[in-house]
C-alpha positions as CSV (number, residue, x, y, z in Angstrom):
1,X,-3.4,6.3,15.5
2,X,-7.0,5.4,14.7
3,X,-7.8,1.6,14.8
4,X,-10.3,2.1,12.0
5,X,-8.4,2.0,8.7
6,X,-9.7,4.6,6.3
7,X,-8.8,3.4,2.8
8,X,-9.5,6.9,1.3
9,X,-7.1,8.5,3.8
10,X,-4.4,5.9,2.9
11,X,-4.9,6.5,-0.8
12,X,-4.5,10.3,-0.3
13,X,-1.1,9.6,1.2
14,X,0.1,7.0,-1.2
15,X,3.0,7.7,-3.6
16,X,2.8,5.6,-6.8
17,X,5.7,4.5,-8.9
18,X,5.7,6.0,-12.4
19,X,4.4,2.6,-13.8
20,X,1.1,3.2,-12.0
21,X,0.4,6.7,-13.6
22,X,-0.4,8.5,-10.3
23,X,-2.8,5.8,-9.1
24,X,-5.1,5.9,-12.2
25,X,-3.7,2.6,-13.5
26,X,-6.2,-0.3,-13.5
27,X,-4.0,-2.3,-11.2
28,X,-4.1,0.5,-8.5
29,X,-7.8,1.0,-8.9
30,X,-8.3,-2.8,-8.4
31,X,-5.9,-2.8,-5.5
32,X,-7.8,-0.1,-3.6
33,X,-11.1,-1.7,-4.5
34,X,-9.9,-5.0,-3.0
35,X,-8.6,-3.1,0.1
36,X,-12.0,-1.5,0.5
37,X,-13.6,-5.0,0.6
38,X,-11.4,-6.1,3.5
39,X,-12.8,-5.9,7.0
40,X,-11.0,-3.8,9.6
41,X,-9.0,-6.8,10.9
42,X,-7.8,-7.7,7.4
43,X,-6.9,-4.0,6.7
44,X,-4.9,-3.9,10.0
45,X,-3.1,-7.2,9.0
46,X,-2.3,-5.8,5.5
47,X,-0.8,-2.6,7.0
48,X,1.2,-4.6,9.5
49,X,2.6,-6.8,6.7
50,X,3.5,-4.1,4.2
51,X,4.3,-1.2,6.5
52,X,5.1,-2.5,10.0
53,X,2.1,-0.7,11.6
54,X,-1.5,-1.7,12.1
55,X,-3.0,1.9,12.3
56,X,-3.0,5.0,10.2
57,X,-2.4,8.5,11.5
58,X,-5.6,10.1,12.8
59,X,-5.8,12.9,10.2
60,X,-4.1,14.2,7.0
61,X,-2.0,16.6,9.1
62,X,-0.6,13.8,11.3
63,X,1.1,12.0,8.4
64,X,4.9,12.1,8.5
65,X,5.6,9.3,5.9
66,X,3.8,8.4,2.7
67,X,2.8,4.9,1.8
68,X,4.7,4.0,-1.4
69,X,3.8,1.5,-4.1
70,X,6.2,0.7,-6.9
71,X,7.2,-2.2,-9.2
72,X,10.2,-4.2,-8.1
73,X,11.9,-5.5,-11.2
74,X,14.5,-8.2,-11.3
75,X,18.0,-7.1,-12.5
76,X,20.8,-9.0,-14.1
77,X,20.3,-12.7,-14.3
78,X,17.7,-12.7,-11.5
79,X,14.2,-13.8,-12.1
80,X,11.1,-12.6,-10.2
81,X,11.2,-15.8,-8.1
82,X,14.8,-14.9,-7.0
83,X,13.3,-11.8,-5.3
84,X,10.9,-13.8,-3.1
85,X,11.9,-14.6,0.5
86,X,13.2,-18.0,1.1
């Protein structure tokens, strides 16, 4: 893959949970605005953290898996803090 992280390419291949209204939700607009402000090293670190890779496919046609963003809600008696790693 390309070591230069193209945020627009990532956005085109992002699947949003219904809570985010197809990416038009203010949270998603701010998310991608923040990601745009990252330098390349920070973008690579972000990808490694959330997706286990530090590069994107070279072009639209090279994508085999979408990037997915959704809300994770606690269930039962769990709280949001119960969902965090120890």
